[in-house]
C-alpha positions as CSV (number, residue, x, y, z in Angstrom):
1,M,0.0,-0.1,0.0
2,S,1.2,3.5,-0.8
3,G,0.2,6.6,0.7
4,R,-0.4,8.1,-2.6
5,N,-4.3,8.6,-3.5
6,D,-4.6,8.2,-7.3
7,K,-8.6,8.7,-6.9
8,R,-10.0,11.1,-9.4
9,G,-13.4,12.7,-10.2
10,F,-15.8,11.3,-12.0
11,A,-16.2,14.3,-14.5
12,A,-13.5,16.3,-16.2
13,R,-13.6,20.1,-15.9
14,P,-14.1,22.1,-19.1
15,V,-11.2,23.6,-20.3
16,D,-12.0,27.3,-20.0
17,A,-13.7,28.9,-17.1
18,E,-16.6,30.4,-19.3
19,T,-17.7,26.8,-20.5
20,W,-17.3,25.6,-16.9
21,I,-19.6,28.5,-15.6
22,K,-22.4,27.9,-18.4
23,A,-22.2,24.0,-17.8
24,G,-23.5,24.6,-14.1
25,E,-26.3,27.0,-15.4
26,A,-28.0,24.5,-17.9
27,P,-30.7,22.5,-16.5
28,T,-30.2,18.7,-16.8
29,A,-32.9,16.4,-18.2
30,H,-33.6,15.0,-14.9
31,G,-34.0,18.3,-13.4
32,R,-36.5,19.5,-16.3
33,A,-38.5,16.2,-15.6
34,A,-38.5,16.7,-11.6
35,A,-39.7,20.3,-12.1
36,I,-42.7,19.1,-14.1
37,Y,-43.6,15.9,-12.0
38,R,-43.5,16.8,-8.3
39,A,-45.6,13.9,-7.0
40,R,-44.7,10.2,-6.8
41,L,-47.1,7.5,-6.8
42,T,-46.6,4.0,-5.6
43,I,-48.9,1.1,-6.4
44,D,-49.0,-2.6,-5.8
45,I,-49.0,-4.7,-8.9
46,T,-48.4,-8.3,-9.8
47,P,-44.9,-9.1,-11.3
48,D,-46.9,-10.5,-14.3
49,L,-48.7,-7.1,-14.9
50,R,-45.6,-5.2,-14.3
51,G,-43.8,-7.4,-17.0
52,R,-46.7,-6.8,-19.4
53,I,-46.3,-3.0,-18.9
54,E,-42.6,-3.0,-19.4
55,V,-42.9,-5.0,-22.7
56,A,-45.7,-2.7,-23.9
57,A,-43.6,0.5,-23.2
58,F,-40.3,-1.0,-24.8
59,S,-42.1,-2.1,-27.9
60,R,-43.6,1.5,-28.0
61,G,-40.2,2.9,-27.6
62,V,-41.1,4.8,-24.4
63,T,-40.4,4.7,-20.6
64,V,-43.0,2.7,-18.3
65,A,-43.4,6.3,-16.4
66,D,-44.3,7.9,-19.6
67,T,-46.9,5.0,-20.6
68,L,-48.5,5.3,-17.2
69,R,-48.8,9.0,-17.3
70,E,-50.5,8.7,-20.7
71,L,-52.7,5.8,-19.4
72,L,-53.7,7.8,-16.3
73,G,-54.3,11.1,-18.1
74,R,-56.7,9.2,-20.5
75,E,-58.5,7.7,-17.6
76,Y,-58.7,10.9,-15.4
77,P,-59.0,13.9,-17.8
78,E,-58.7,17.4,-16.7
79,P,-62.3,18.7,-15.7
80,E,-63.3,21.2,-18.3
81,G,-63.7,24.9,-17.4
82,E,-61.3,24.5,-14.3
83,L,-58.7,27.0,-13.9
84,Q,-54.9,25.8,-13.9
């Protein structure tokens, strides 16, 4: 064992300071999604149903979350005339 620590950070710094500053200001894809979807819903389903949902989402080229949001949005549409 040596006393030297070769541990490096997981992300490299940009070459110039301006790029580095702007990179910190840009919202990430996860950050944008988190701003839109502020509630989490947990439901109990069978492993078989979960598998069917995953296969259906994969075959459509979307995520399970997007599939369920679309399904719930169709089943429970926004009331007409209600202010947002």
